[in-house]
N, C-alpha and C positions, 0 to 999 in steps of 0.2 A: 515605441511611440511614447511610453511613459517617461523614458529618459529624455526624450526630445521636448515634450510639452509640460512635464510636471504633473500631468493628470491623465485620466482615461477618457476624457470627453471626446477627443478626436477619434479614438478607436470605436467608441460607442456610436458616434455619428456615422462612421463608415459602415458599421454593422447595420444600422438603421437603413442606410441607402441600399445595401445589399438585400435586405429583407424586402424593401419596397420593390426592387427590380424582380426578385424571385416571385413576389405575389402577382406580378403582371403576366407570368408565363401561363399558357393554357394547361400545362401538366406539371405543376411545380414539384421540384425535387424535395421530398420530405426529409431525406437524410441531410441535405445541405441546410434546410430550414431548422432542423433540430440542432445541428452543430453551431449555427449562428446564434440561436437563442441561448444555448448552453454557454457559449463563450461570453455573450453579453451579460448573462446573469453572474458569471464568475467575476467579470470586471466590476459589476455593480456591487456584488457582495463584499469585495475586498475594500470598498470605500464606505461600508456601512457605519463604521466607527470613526470616520474622519470628522474631527471637530469642526463644526461650521464656523468657528471663529478664526480658523487658520487662514482662509483666503484673505481676510483683512490684514493679517500679518504680512503676507507676501505683497499685498498692495502697498502697505506702509513701507516695505523694503524696496519699492520701486519696480516690482515685477508683476505688472498687471496681467500679462499673458499666462503666467503660472497661476496667479490668483483665479483667473477665469476658468482655466482648465481644471483646477482642483474643485472649484465650486460646482461646476457643471457635472463633475464626476460623482457628487454626493447623490445617492439614489433617492433619498426622501425629498420630495419636491418642496415641502415646507422648509426643511433645513437648507435646501438649495437656494430658495428665494432669500432666506435670511442671510446666508453666506454672501450672496451677491450684493445685497443691500449694505451689509457691513463693509464690504470691500469698496463699494461706491462711496461711502462716507469717508473712508480713508483716502481714496483718490481725490475727492473734492477738497479735503483738508490739505493735500499735497499740491493742489493747483493743477492736477491732471484732469481738466474738466471734460475733455473728449471721452476718455475712458470712463469717467465717473457717470456721465450721462448714459453711456451704453450699458454700464452695469446696472444703473438705477432702472432703466427701461426694462431690462431683462428680468430684474427682480420683481418689478410690478407685474409683468406679464405672467410669470410663474405663480406669483401669489394669487392672482385673479383666478387661477385654475384650482386653487385650494378652497375647500369649503370654509365658511365662517367659523365653524367649530374647530377645525384643525389648524387654521392659519395662526401664525404667531403675531400678536397684536403690534409688536414693535417693528415688524418688517417694513410696513408702509410708512411708519414714523421716520425710520432711517432713510427711506427713499425720498421722502419730502425734504428732510434736512439736507441731503446730498444735492438735490436739485436746486434748493435755495442757494447753497454755497457756490454753485456753478453760475448763478445769475438768472436762472430760469424760475423766477418767482411765481409767475402765473401757473406753471405746471406743478410747482411745489404746493401751491394752495389747492389746486385741483385734487392732487393725491391726498392731501391732508383731510379735505372735506369729503372724500370718497370713502373714508373709513367708517364702519358701522358704529353708530352711537355717539352722542355729543361728548362723553367723557374722553374717549380715545381721540376724537377729533381735537379736543382741547389740548391734549398732550402733544399731538402732532403740530398744531398751530404754535404752541409754546416752543417746541423744538425748532420750528422754522424761524421764530423770532430770535432765538439764540444764535442760529446759524447766520442770519442776516446781520445781527449785531457784530459777530466775529468778522464779518466781511465789510464792516464799517458802513452798513446800510441802516443806520439807527432809525431814521424816519419810518421806513417800511417795517422795521423790527417792532417799533411801538404799535403800529397798526395791527400786526399779527398778535402781539401780546394782548391787546385790547379785545381782539376777536376771540382769543382763547378764553379770556375771562367771561365774555358773553356766553360762550358755550358752556363754561363751568356752571353758570347760574341755572342752566337747564338740567343740571345733574343734582338731584335732591341730596344725596350723601356721597360726595366725591371721595375716592380712595386717597390714601396718603400720598402715593406717587404723583397723583394728579395735582394736588396742592403744591407739592415741592417743585414739580416741573414748571408750574405756572410762576411760582416764586422766583425760580432761576431765570425765567424769561424776563420778568420785570427787573431783576437785578442786572441782567445783561444790558438792558436798555437804559440803565441809570436810575430807575424809579425804586430806590432802596426802601422807601417808606412802605410802598405797596407790597414789596417783596417781604419785608419784615412782618407786616400785618398777616400775610398768608401763612408764614412760617409759625407765627404765634398761634394762629387758628389750628394749624396742624399739631402744634405741641399740646394744646388743650385737648384735642381729640385723642392724641396718643396717651395722655395721662389717665384717661378714663376707660381705656381698654381693659376688660376684665381678665383676659387670658394673658398671663405673664410673658410667655414666649412671643406672642404677637405684639405685645407692648414693647418688648426689647427691639424687635425689628423696626417698629414704627419710630421709636426714639432714635435709632441709627439713621433713619431717613430724615428725621427732623434736624439732627446734627448737620447733615449734609446741606439742608436748607439754610441753616444759620451760617455755614461757611460761605455760601453763595452771596449772602447779604453782607459779608465782611465781619460778622460778629463771631469771630473765631473763639473767643473766650467762652461764650455761651455754648458753642458747639462742643467744646471740650467738657464743660460741665454736664451736658446732656449725655455725652459718651460715658462719663464716670458713673452717672446714675444708672445707665443701662448695664454697665459692667457689674456694678454692685448688685443689681437685681438678678442678673444671670447667675452670679456666684451664690447669692442667698437662697435661691430656689434650686440650686444644683442643675441648672440648664446651661452648662458651659458650652454645649454644642452651638449656642447662639453667639458665643464670643467672637468667632471669625467675622461676623457682621460688624461687631463693635470695633474690632481691629481695623477694618477697612475705613470705618467712619473716623477713627482717630488719625489714620494716615492722611485722610482728606483734610482734617482739622489741624494739620501741622504738628502732630505728635508721633513722629516716626519711631522714637525709642519705645514708647509704650505700645504702639501697634505691633512692633516686632516682638516685644516681650510677651504679649498675649499670644501671638502666633506660635512662638516656639515653646510656650508653656502648656499647650493643649495636650490632652492625655494620649491621643492616638497618633501614631506616626503619619498616617494618611491625612488626618485632619491638620496636623502641624504643617506638613509640606504644602498642602493646598492653601491654607490660610496665608502662609508666607509668600506664596506665588501671587495671590491676589493683592497682598499689601505691596509687593514689588511693582506690580502693574499700576496700582493707584498712585504710588509715589512718582512713577515715571510720568503719568498723566498730569500730576500736579506740578511737574517741573523740577522735582528733586532728583535729578538724574544721577548724581553721585551716590546717593543712598540707595536708589533703585538698582544701580549697577552692582552694588554689594549684596543686596537682599536677593536679587534674582539668582545668582549662582548658588547661594546658600539653599534656596528653595529647590533648585535643580538637583543639588547633591542629595537632598532629602528624598526627592521624588524618585531618583534612580534606585533607591533602596527598596521601593515598594515591589511586592511580588508580582502583582497583576498589571501588565502593561496598560490594559484598558482603563484602570482606575486613575492613571496619571495623565491621560492625554489632554484633557481640558486644561489642567494646571500647567503642563509643559507648554501649552500654547500661550497661556498667560505670561510665562517666563520669556518666551520668544518675543511676545509683544512688548514686554517691559524693556528687554534688551534693545529692541528696535527703537523704541521711543527715546531711550537713554543714549542712543548713538553708538551702541555696541553692535554695529551692523554685522560684522563677520560671525560673531558668536550667535547672533539672532538667526542668521541664515542656517548655521549648523543645527541649532535646536529645532527650528521649523522643519528642516529636512528629517531630523530624527523623529519628530512627531508623525510625519507622513509614513515613514517606514514602520513605526510601531503600530499605527492605526491599521495599516494593511496586513500586518502580521497577525493581529487579533481578529481580522475580518475575513480570513480565508480558510475556513474549515475544510478538511479534505472530504468530508461527507456530512450530510445532514439527514434528519429523519424523513422529511417530506420527499427527498429524492429516492430514498430506499422504498418508501411506501408506493410511490408512483411506479418505480421499476418493477416491484413485486406484482402489483396489480396488472401491469402491462404484460409481464411474462405469463401470468395466468390466462390473460386474454388470448395468447397464442397457443395455449395448451401445455406450456412448459411448467408442469407442476413442481418438478424438482428445483428448477431455478427460482420459481416464485417462493417456495418454502425456504430455500437457502437464504435469499435476500431478506425475507420477512423476519427470520431469526437474527438478523443483524440489527433490527430495530430495538432500541433500548427501552422505550416507553412501553410498559406492559399492555395498557389499554390499546394503544395504537397497533401493537403487534397482533393483538386479538382481532381488531377491526380489519386489518389487512388480510389475515388468514381467512376470515369469514368472507370477505369480498372476493378473495382469490378462489375460494370454493365455489361461489356463485358464478364467477367468470369461467371456471373450468367446466361447469355444467353446459354452458353455451357452446363449448367446443366438443361436447360429447364424452368428456372424460369423467364419468359419474363416479367410478370407484375412488379415484384420487380426490375428487371433490368431497365425497363423504368422509374420507380420512382427514382432509384439512379442516372440514367443518367440525369434526369430532375433536381435533386438536385445539381449535379455537374455543370450543366449549370447555375443554379441560383447563386451558390456561385462564379462561375467564373466571373460573371458580377460585383461582388463587390470586386474583387481582386485589390489591389493598388500596386504601386511599379513601377520599371523600365519598365516592360513588360505589366502591367495592364491586366493580364489575357490572353494575346496573347500566352504566353509560354505554356499554357495548352490547347489551342484551339483544337489542333489536337486530344488530348486525349478526350476532351468533345464531339466533333463531332463523333469520333469513337464509343464512348459509346452510343450516341443517335442512330447512324446507326445500331449498333449491336443489340440494343433493338427494332429494327423494326420501328424507327422513322426517316427514311431517309430524308423525306421532312423537318422535324424539324431541322435536322442536317444541311441541305443546307441553310435554313433560318438563322440559327445561324452563319454560316460562312459568308453569305452575309452581315448580320448586322455588323459583325466584320470587313469585308472588307471596308464597308462605314466608320466605325469609324477609321480604319487605315489610310485611305486616307485623313482624316481631321487632322491628327497629324502634327503640324507645324515643329517640329524639324526633320531634314532630316534623321539623323541616326536612330532615333526611328521609323520614318515612314517606312523606308526600312525594318527594322527588323520586324515590325508588318505585312507588306505585305508578307514577306517571310513566316511567320507563317501561314497566311491565305492561301497562295498557297499550303503549305504542308497539311493543313487541308482539302482543297478541293481534293487534289490528293488522300488522304488516304481513301476517301469515293467514289472514282471513278468519281468525277466531273472534268475531265481533262480540259475541255474548260475553266472553271472558274480558274483552277489552272494555266493554261498557261497565261491567262490574268493578273493575279496578279503577277506571277513570271516574265513575260516579262516586265511588267510595272516597277517593281523594278530594273530589269537589265538595262533597257533603261536609267532610272534616274541615275544609278550607272555609266554607261559608259560616260554619258554626264559630270558628275562631278568628274570623277576619278582622275583628276589632283590635287584635294585638299586633305588635310590631313584627313578631315572628312570621305571622301570616301575610303581612302587608309588604313583604319584600318582593322586588321585581322578579327575582329568580323563582320564588315559590309560585307567584301568579302565572309566570310563563310555563312552569312545569305543569300546573293543573290545566290551564287552558289548552295547551298543545295536546295533552292526553285526551281531553274531551273532543278536540277536533279529529284526532286520529280514530277515536271510537265512533265517529259519526254524529257527535253532539255539538255541532258548530254553533247553534243558536245559544246554547247554554254557555259555551266558551266565550262568545261575544259579550254576553251579559256580565260575566265576571271581569273580562278585560276592560269594559267600559266603566265598571265600578272602581277601577284602579288607576284612573287617569291622573290622579293626584300624585302618583309616585314620580320621583325624579327620573327614573329610568323607564317610563311608560313606553317609549319607542322600542326599547329592548323587548318588551312583552309583545308589542305589535309585530316586530320583525320575526320573532319565533313563531307566532301564530300564522303569519303569512307563509312562512316556509312549510309549515304543517298543512295548511290549506292547499298549497300547491301540490304537495306530495299526495294529498287525498283527491286531487283532481278538481277541487272547487276553485277554478281559476278566476271566475268573475268576482267572487267575494274577496279573493286574495288581491286582485288588482284594485278593488275599491279601497281596501285598507292601505295600499301603497300611497294613494292620493292623500291620505291623512298624515303622512310623515313629512315633516318640514325639512329635515337635514338631507341634502342631495346625496351624500355618501351612503346614508342608510337606505334611501330610496333605491339607489343603484344595487345595494346588496340584496334587497328584496326582489328587484327585477331579475337578478341573476338566479335566485331560487326558482322564480316562476318560469324563466326560460328553460332551465334544466328539466323541470317537471313537465313542461309542455312537450319537450322532445321525447321524454319517456312515454308520454301519452300518445305520441304519434302526430302531434300537431306541429309538424316541422317548420312550415313557413311562418306560422305565428311565433314559434320559439325563436327562429332566426331574427325576425323583426324586433322582438323584445330585446334579444341579445345585442343587436347592433345599435339599439337606442341607449345603451349604457355608456356613460362618459368615462367612468373609471377604467383605465386600461386593464388592470389585473382582473377585475370583476367581469369585464367584457370577455377577456380571454377565457375565463372559467366557464362562462355561459356558452360561448361558441364551441368550446371543447365538448361540453355536454351535448350540444346539438350534433356535433360531428360523429358522435358514437352511434347515432341512430339513423344515419343516411348511408347511401351507397358510397363506395370508395371514391368515385370520381368527384361527387359533390363534397365529400369529406375533405379532400385535399385543400380546396380553397378555404374552407372553414378552419382547418388546422393551421394553415399558414397565417391566417388572421389572428388566431389564438396565440401562436408562437410569437407573433409580432407584438401583441398587446400585453401578454402576461409571461409568467415564468415558463421555462422549457418543460417542467414537470406536469403542467396542467393538462395538455392534450396528449400525453404520452400513451395512454391506453387507446385513444382514438388512432394514433399513428400505428400502433401494433395491429390494429384491426384493418386499417386501410392499406398499409404497405408493410408487411412483415419483414421483407428484405431490408427496407430502409431502417426499420427499428433494430434489427439484429446488427446491421452494419454500424449503427451508432453505439450499440452496447459494446461492441468490440473495442471501441475507444474509451468508453465511459467506465466500464467495469474495472479494468486494471488500475485506473487512476484513483478509484476509491477503495482499492484493496480487496475486491471480490474476485476470486479466481474463477475462471471459466472451466467448469467441470464436465462440459459436454464431451 
């Protein structure tokens, strides 16, 4: 299907239909459900590194079906929306208005599903411009004004003005440029791109005086920027503004100033931006000279690729057709395929604009193949972790241990061994559980890095306690507490003590937990005026330790005193997770209501749903899980609920989890609900990831 369509979208759609049909069955086949989800994730993973600019290249080359298939294959929905919007703009430029409208509509729909935080601001700008070029001015205006904030609205309206001017709708274009300026006046300190975009729109409709005034304002603002690197970038944008007004001489002078500044402060990594500005200003020789003179091979090739693309956009097709192959040759010498994907896409785009269609098609196809080659690992850590824990849930201690030792990350290996020990206890395999817990403890002592094993301490002591070695678990926590108190660096010491407190709390040693948590909190309060103590990570460590120790009121006071932090939602999210773990669901749900970002609210709800299931509140847990809009988080929450219900009810929840999220998420629940289906799946999975079946 990949060969037929140029993308995996059709195959992904067929899998979605099959999953939907499977979910309607009264006794859904979990083996089939796992296989479908596994294959879907394989298809999605191999498109992870696909450049979102590539569908626009295929659209420019007159292949809208391939452009759409490729765009819809991109797993990240933010990039998918951006890719469709870029392709819509190319199609509208080419006069393919039917496809342009379809692509623009799809891009808008997907972008609306993204939160304001994650969405790319220029996606809807491109949608509005594409719609304007198709003649749907009313819809273009609607999209532009739907963007959050007057500054982004101004950029979108200015873009619509440019698009209308290009379509010879000068009267309407002037109205949109004026509307953009009115929006700009509502922005106290507009960014440099906003000023330049508005200047371009006035220049496009013929009001060069107003355009020049705006560029002059931008130049004055750029010249007073204190940080040299930021000033260089701003000057490059100002030069682009002068080009739009027709003052090419001044644009070249600005570029020269920016180049001299970059060289004088030894910030030559800013020179690629200057090279692009020079290419726009009609100085291709100097632009190419700068690009090929840069110190690093990767930077040289990327800069020349960008210059080639800009030259093609500016209509210098002959020069672009020479620069693009030179950039291509440089890029082919880079060791890492992933490092050249974006620039190879720029080369393909430059060749397409320059009329070198056949070579553009070849390069675009090469980019696709390269992207899929770096996006298809044979195995990943999360898969190994999920398989090891699921094997332990079936009582297969040898298989769990064998897979766990394939995990390369030391802390993750310790966590999985400890979790496997706890899972083995549930199957009655106490001797092997104790051995795995002891192995996890031994490995934790040798973990190096920022947390030096403290990050998995709670998992280790839980594993020991579950395996019937409570006294050993207490001794391990006490030794860790002694080690934590000897840490010289304050931030690391507080973090370590917080982990110790949570470890004690998890095995019912509340007095020890209170001592460690209260000690960390007291030290935090004394030093809370310094930046070290005011970090979101430190506040989250201290507050979650207090919650785990049963001191939620004190934790809330500290959290409320830190609302001025840029990452205060991070603190709230961690506190919610700890409150849910402690069973304080009402307080946790109240805190969720205080979070503005919908994605972060969804993450908090998933934590609460899983904890509710552990506490036996199954109906409430399922209700919370089903209220989560984010597919991956909903799948995670549903899988957590499925582990705590009977096999018949678990089947439906598992199928929903497999449909919503990755195949690894409900694997442990599958092993518990249908061991035969789990082992049938492993017979296919294990050989493909290089793990021999030693049964």
